[in-house]
Every structure is written in C-alpha cells, then in structure tokens.
N, C-alpha and C positions, 0 to 999 in steps of 0.2 A: 609615345606609348598609346596602344590602343587597348580599351577594356570593355568587354561585351559580356553579356551574361551567358551561362553555358547550362541549359538546362536540362541537358543530357546527363551531365555530369552530376547535377542535384539528385536527379532520378537514381542514378548509380548509387549515390553516398547512401541515401535513404534505405536503398534495396539492401546492400551491405550491413547497415546498422539494422535492419529489421531481421535478416537473416543471421547473423551474429548473436542478438539476444532474445531472439525467436520471438519478436514484438507482434507477431501476427499468428502467433499459436494460440489456440483455445485451451487454457488449462483445464483442468476438471474442477468442479465448482465446489469442492470439499477440503480447500485449503483454510486455513485459519484466516488468513487475509479477506476471503469470499466472505465470511460471517461479521468482519469488523467494519468493511467497508458497504458500500451500497448494495442491498440483495439483490435489487431491481435491477442494476447495472450487470449483477453477475448473471441474472437469469436471462437478458437479451445476448451477452457475450455467448450462452450456451445456443440460444434458439433462433438468433439473427446472424450473430456472427459477422457485425460491420468491421470494416477495417479501419483501426486507428487512425485517428487525425494525426496529421505531419505532427503538430505542437504535442500530440500525446506521444509518439514515438521517439521525440527529440528527449524530452523531458526523460521519460523512462531509459533511454541510452544513457543519458548524463548520470542518472542514479547508478544504473548496473556498471558503466562505465567506473566510475570514481570507487564503488563498492569493490569491484575488483583490484583496482589498484591498491586501495588500504586495505585488503584482508590478505594477511601472511599466507605465505604459500603452504605453512606446515599446519595451518589451521584445520580442526577437526570439526566438520558440518554434518552432525547427525541428521536422520530425519525420525520424526516422532508421531505415532498414529494412535490416537485416544479417540474413544467414542465415535470413530469415523470420521474425526477430524484431523488432517495432515498439518504439521506443523515442522519448518525447517528454519532455525534461526540464522542469522549472516555468518555468526562464528559460532560454533560450540565451547566445548571445555577444551582449552588449548593445553597439552599436556607439558609443553616445554616452558611455560609460566604458571607454575602450581597457585602462586597468590592472586591469579586473576582467573582461576578456574569457574567462572559463571558464563552464562548466555550472553551473549553480545550483539546487539542491531548496530547497523551503519546506516546513518542516516545523512543527506545532503537537503539543503534549503537555501532559498534564495530569500527569506525573511535576514533582516537586520541581527547581527548577534548581540546589539545593545538588550533585546528582549530576553537573553538567556537567563539572566538571575531572576526573572519574574515568575512568579509561582505558578501561574496557568501558560508559562512559555510553550512546554511542550504540546501539539496536536492531541487532542482526545484520541484520534486513531492510532498514533503512536502507543500511547499509553496503554489501549485496550488491547491491542496486539501483545505489548509485552506483559501484560497481567495474563493473558490467554498462554501465552508461552510459559510462565512461571508455573501455573495450574497445572498444565499438562506435564511438567517436567520436575512437579513437587520441589519447588524451590520459591523462595521469596527474593531472592537478588537479581537484579540483570544490570548489564552494562550497556550504555548508549554513547555512542561515538558520532559527534554531530559535526559537519563540515558547512560551515556559514560560506556559502561561494561568494555574497558580497561583503562579508564581515562587517566591520562599523566604523570605516576609515573613507577619508577622502582624498585621492581617489581609493575606489572599493578593492578591497583586499583580502582573500578568501582567510577564515580563522577556524581552528580547531578546537573544540570542546569536548571532554570525556567526562561522563558521571557515572556514578555507581546510584543504581536506585533500588531501594527495599520497600517492599510492599505490605500491607497487612494481609494475614490470610482472610479475614472479613472481605475486603474490596476486591480478592481473588475470586473468591467465592460468588461474589454479587456479579461480576463481570462475566462467570462463566454462566450463570443461569440467563444472564441476557444474551451471550451468543448462542446459548443453547435452544432459546426461544428462535432466535434469527434463522438458525439452521432447520429448525420444524418448518418454520415459513416458508423458505427457500426451497426444501425439499418437497414440500406438497406443491410449491407451483410448478418445480420442474416436471412432477408428474401428470399433475393435472393440465398444463399448458398455459395457465393465466400468470401474468407475470406479478408479482407482490407489489402491492398499492405504491403508486407514484409519489414520491416527495413525503414518503412516510417513512421510509427505512436508511434514509441517507443524512450525511450532516449537507449542511447547506451549500458550503463550498464545493463539495463533489459535482454540481450540477454544471459549473462554470467549465464550459468546453468540452461537455460529454456529449457523444457522438448520439447518445439516445435520448437527449433532451427534448428533441422535437414529438419522439413517440410518446413520452411521459405525459408531455403537454397534451397531446391529442387526445390520449386515454382520461387522462382527468377532466378535461374538458367534457370529453361524451359521458362520462360518470356523473360529472355536476349537471349535464342536461337531463339526464334520464331522471335523477332525483329532482330536479327542478318540475319535470315534466308529469 
C-alpha cells in the first residue's frame, strides 16, 4: 500500500465546507452575536474582510454541521428585529411539542462534560447571548442543548446534555444595557472608520487564533507609544 498527501483534495474539501456554510461571507454587523462577541473583530470583519483561518473554518463547520443534524426538520426558526438588533435562535417555538415551546440553543464543545454541573460551566458568551434573546422576545426561559464532543470517558465518547435555564428580569435588563453600549461603540466605529479599542471589548480567549490579532497588537503598541511619547 502506498499513501501520500493529496493537497488538492484538502483544498477542495475546505472550499466545499466554506461554500456550504457560507464561512467566507461577511454578515451584516447588526446581529445579536455581533455585540456579544468581540466588537473589534466585528469591525475588522466589515472593513478588512480577511479570509478565515483553516482552523476557524473547520470549527465553524463542525458547529454548523452538528447543529444541522440536531435540529428537527419541522422546527420553527423565527427572526426577531428589536432596536436595530437581529436575533435568530437555533430553534424557536416548536408547535409539535407544546411543553417545550421555548427558545432553544444548540452548542457543541470540546470541553469535558465533567464540568457541566459546575455553577460557572457555561461560557459567558453563551449566557449573554441567551439573555439577549430572552430580552428581545419577552421571555425568561431558554433551553440549551450541549453536545460534548469529548465527553468524560476514556476513550473519549460524545455526551448530550439538555438544560432548561430561567433568568431573572433584572439580569436580562442589565445585560441588555451592556449590549446596547457595545452596539453604540461599534456603530460609531463603523461610521468613523476607527476600530473599537483593541483588547477592551473581548473575552481573553477570543484572541487565541484570531486572524486580526496582529492588527490589534500593532494598534495597541502604536497607541501606547503615542502615550509614552
């Protein structure tokens, strides 16, 4: 048997995934996730439009692909537009299952499921997004479906968890004020043409593997130099 690398096939697979899930398309910067995640990156997505890294494309493809598999074909997936923010849950109110008629988010993660029961197990961005969706749809409840790709066994084996999450109105209101502030900063930055201050509007982990990291480092170093000078 002879085995050799086939770079043309690799390129074709990546191209097919990018086309299928529109991974290289530039989405309008007014979606709920635009304000939950790093707004400096959203700015550069609009102004620079750098091609996603191979790692980014593969991770997005895994997430979109498994979401597609887990979503019932009869699921109702509405779109909401509130205060200029677009929100679209993974699954909306499914009429075939009346007792489960609530917003539903489908997530995949490489984290071990052994952390699932911990109080801070859910990433802040997941929680902020769900709270934003609840605020926009005037509800306090959200369903969360998590597929742990690595599970908690040896050898690794996927595990599925489903949670019903109930928020307090006060935390929804506070989160909405935070999102509104981030929207104002991003909107102004897009009009003026200057990016939101690097490393100020992101979670620390978002910088890892980001295709704009060097740009942010350069801007930050230049601004620091100007201040020191």
